[in-house]
C-alpha positions, -999 to 999 in steps of 0.1 A, spaced: -656 532 -191 -655 504 -166 -666 468 -168 -698 480 -151 -706 505 -178 -698 540 -191 -697 571 -168 -709 605 -180 -710 623 -146 -733 652 -139 -716 684 -129 -723 699 -95 -749 723 -109 -768 695 -126 -767 674 -94 -780 704 -75 -811 705 -97 -817 668 -89 -814 672 -52 -824 707 -45 -859 698 -33 -848 669 -11 -858 674 26 -825 662 40 -789 673 39 -768 664 8 -735 676 -6 -710 672 -34 -680 652 -23 -649 637 -39 -626 655 -63 -653 681 -72 -654 692 -35 -616 697 -35 -618 717 -67 -646 739 -53 -625 745 -22 -594 754 -42 -614 775 -66 -603 759 -98 -605 726 -117 -574 705 -110 -582 674 -132 -609 656 -151 -634 637 -129 -645 602 -138 -676 603 -116 -696 626 -93 -700 617 -56 -731 630 -38 -731 624 0 -760 619 22 -766 606 57 -774 569 58 -806 576 77 -819 597 48 -813 570 21 -850 564 14 -855 602 9 -827 601 -17 -843 570 -33 -876 588 -36 -857 619 -51 -843 595 -77 -875 575 -81 -873 575 -120 -836 566 -121 -819 532 -123 -803 527 -89 -777 500 -83 -764 492 -48 -726 484 -47 -724 452 -28 -689 443 -17 -666 432 -33 -676 452 -63 -709 438 -75 -739 460 -85 -775 449 -77 -808 467 -80 -817 489 -50 -853 477 -44 -880 503 -37 -882 509 1 -852 487 9 -830 500 37 -794 492 27 -772 473 51 -740 489 66 -719 469 41 -733 490 12 -717 524 13 -726 537 -22 -752 534 -49 -745 539 -86 -772 560 -103 -782 567 -139 -813 582 -155 -822 548 -171 -807 514 -176 -796 525 -211 -779 557 -199 -744 563 -187 -738 565 -150 -745 600 -138 -736 600 -101 -726 579 -71 -746 583 -39 -723 579 -9 -739 570 25 -724 586 56 -730 577 92 -744 599 119 -757 597 155 -782 624 164 -767 657 153 -732 643 149 -716 630 117 -693 600 124 -664 588 103 -671 552 94 -635 540 99 -634 553 134 -665 567 151 -644 585 176 -639 610 148 -671 631 146 -684 666 142 -718 684 140 -737 676 108 -743 713 103 -705 719 101 -700 691 75 -706 713 44 -702 748 30 -720 764 0 -706 781 -30 -720 813 -44 -747 794 -63 -759 777 -31 -744 742 -40 -733 724 -9 -699 708 -8 -682 685 17 -657 704 39 -622 700 25 -608 687 57 -634 659 58 -628 651 22 -591 649 28 -598 625 58 -616 602 34 -588 604 9 -562 597 36 -574 562 39 -562 553 4 -532 573 -5 -527 577 -43 -510 603 -65 -543 622 -69 -549 623 -32 -514 635 -25 -520 662 -51 -553 672 -34 -536 675 0 -507 696 -14 -532 719 -32 -555 723 -1 -529 725 26 -520 762 21 -557 771 20 -568 753 52 -575 775 82 -558 767 115 -591 752 127 -595 730 96 -558 718 98 -561 711 135 -593 691 130 -578 670 103 -546 664 123 -566 652 153 -588 631 131 -558 615 114 -542 607 148 -573 590 159 -582 571 127 -549 567 109 -520 569 135 -487 577 120 -502 591 87 -476 610 67 -499 641 64 -500 647 102 -466 664 103 -475 687 74 -506 699 93 -487 713 124 
């Protein structure tokens, strides 16, 4: 429960049913992506993040045409996402629920891209091919790559993000750890995780 309403997040399988027919990339992000990478549930999740590229936002809006969609306008206000409205860069997420009377089911996260390259919004020198941004589990559900999820978490260190890093670190390949270390040096110089990635 927040001052903005109750959350009853979908699980990844239910979200996959919602987005499976969308003609654009999408993926499960946040703590669910960390749990999928680790292979076990590490904690309860208060919400469910679904990532898309900003340029595909109207496709996602159409996919959720019957839902109540509220753009999160900084600093923390929700407002209706009007049909056909292209959201400004200041809006990075949209709260979504099946109806205005329902609990919130998922949070739509808007990611930046240029051509075939995903770009980290905090420092666009950090990028990678869109096609390398996700992986799929045995059921075909796409998840954000763990090293990218950890990069997002690194911007706001908290006990749960430290726990995520500690759980993921032994499982990261040399390529994944190297990418994350380079990304952190560019976007968050001096970050405490860098040393642990070498």
